[in-house]
matplotlib code that plots the C-alpha trace (Angstrom):
import matplotlib.pyplot as plt

x = [-5.2, -2.2, -2.3, 0.8, 1.6, 4.4, 5.6, 8.7, 8.6, 9.3, 11.0, 14.7, 17.6, 19.9, 22.4, 20.3, 19.2, 15.5, 14.5, 11.1, 9.1, 6.6, 4.8, 3.1, 0.0, -2.3, -1.2, 2.4, 3.5, 1.8, 4.2, 8.1, 9.2, 8.5, 9.7, 9.7, 8.6, 8.4, 6.1, 6.4, 3.1, 2.4, 5.0, 5.0, 5.7, 9.2, 11.1, 13.7, 14.6, 13.3, 14.2, 12.9, 11.3, 13.2, 16.7, 17.0, 18.2, 18.3, 18.2, 18.2, 17.6, 20.9, 20.3, 19.9, 22.8, 25.3, 22.9, 19.8, 19.7, 16.6, 16.3, 13.7, 12.5, 10.8, 9.8, 8.1, 7.0, 8.7, 10.7, 12.9, 14.5, 17.2, 18.0, 21.4, 22.9, 19.4, 19.2, 16.3, 15.6, 14.7, 11.6, 8.8, 5.8, 7.3, 5.0, 5.7, 4.4, 4.5, 4.2, 5.8, 6.9, 9.9, 10.7, 11.5, 8.0, 5.1, 2.7, 4.3, 2.9, -0.4, -0.9, 0.4, 0.6, -0.6, 2.6, 4.6, 5.9, 9.7, 10.7, 14.1, 15.0, 18.2]
y = [-15.3, -13.4, -10.0, -7.4, -4.2, -1.9, 0.6, 3.0, 5.0, 8.9, 11.9, 12.0, 13.7, 12.0, 9.7, 9.1, 5.9, 4.4, 0.9, -0.5, -3.3, -5.6, -7.4, -10.5, -12.3, -15.2, -18.2, -17.2, -20.6, -21.1, -19.0, -19.2, -16.1, -12.4, -9.6, -5.8, -4.1, -0.4, 1.6, 5.2, 7.0, 5.8, 3.0, -0.6, -1.7, -3.6, -6.0, -4.7, -7.6, -10.9, -13.4, -16.8, -17.6, -20.6, -20.5, -16.8, -16.9, -13.3, -11.6, -8.0, -5.9, -4.6, -0.9, -1.5, -3.9, -3.0, -0.1, -2.1, -5.4, -7.5, -9.6, -11.4, -12.1, -15.4, -15.4, -11.9, -12.9, -9.7, -8.6, -5.5, -3.4, -1.5, 1.3, 3.1, 5.8, 6.6, 8.6, 10.6, 8.0, 5.4, 7.8, 5.4, 3.5, 0.6, -2.7, -6.2, -9.1, -12.8, -15.8, -18.9, -18.7, -16.9, -14.1, -11.6, -11.9, -9.9, -12.4, -14.9, -12.9, -13.5, -11.3, -7.6, -4.8, -1.2, 0.4, 3.0, 6.0, 6.8, 10.3, 11.2, 14.8, 16.1]
z = [9.4, 10.1, 11.0, 10.6, 12.5, 11.2, 13.5, 13.2, 10.3, 10.6, 9.1, 9.2, 7.5, 5.0, 6.7, 9.7, 11.0, 11.8, 12.8, 11.6, 13.5, 12.3, 14.8, 13.6, 15.3, 14.4, 12.2, 11.6, 11.5, 8.2, 6.4, 6.2, 5.1, 6.1, 4.1, 3.9, 0.7, -0.2, -2.5, -3.9, -5.1, -8.5, -8.7, -7.8, -4.5, -4.7, -2.6, 0.2, 2.2, 3.3, 6.1, 6.9, 10.4, 11.3, 9.7, 9.6, 5.8, 4.8, 1.4, 0.2, -2.9, -4.2, -3.7, 0.4, 1.0, 3.5, 4.9, 6.0, 8.1, 8.6, 11.8, 13.4, 17.2, 17.1, 20.8, 19.9, 16.8, 15.4, 12.5, 12.4, 9.6, 10.8, 8.2, 8.1, 5.9, 4.8, 1.5, 0.0, -2.4, 0.6, 1.1, 0.9, 2.5, 3.9, 4.2, 6.0, 4.4, 5.3, 2.7, 1.4, -2.0, -3.7, -1.6, -3.9, -5.5, -4.4, -5.1, -2.8, 0.1, 1.4, 4.5, 4.3, 6.9, 6.6, 5.9, 7.8, 6.2, 6.1, 4.7, 4.3, 3.8, 2.0]

ax = plt.figure().add_subplot(projection="3d")
ax.plot(x, y, z, "-o")
ax.set_aspect("equal")
plt.show()
């Protein structure tokens, strides 16, 4: 089992920054990728960014490239999502997830956190 706990969400204005954290515990060695997804009410949960635990390889969804940065601290079993130049369309619940399949595919992930709300006002 793996437990994931997100934190760092909140209400900000357009152009502001936020840093989300995802603390992992349990059998984290059983997966090789940890990712952030986001979901708005009534919409599909969509991929945002992913990073491999070992090599630190990163990938991003096109709309966040250059604004968001995913990073990890293996000693703390924590993954971060630094979000800069936030836009109202970034308003969503953000989830972290861990798994071992193709990183952009939601079904690759076995464990999910409870989510943290990010709201960006215009």
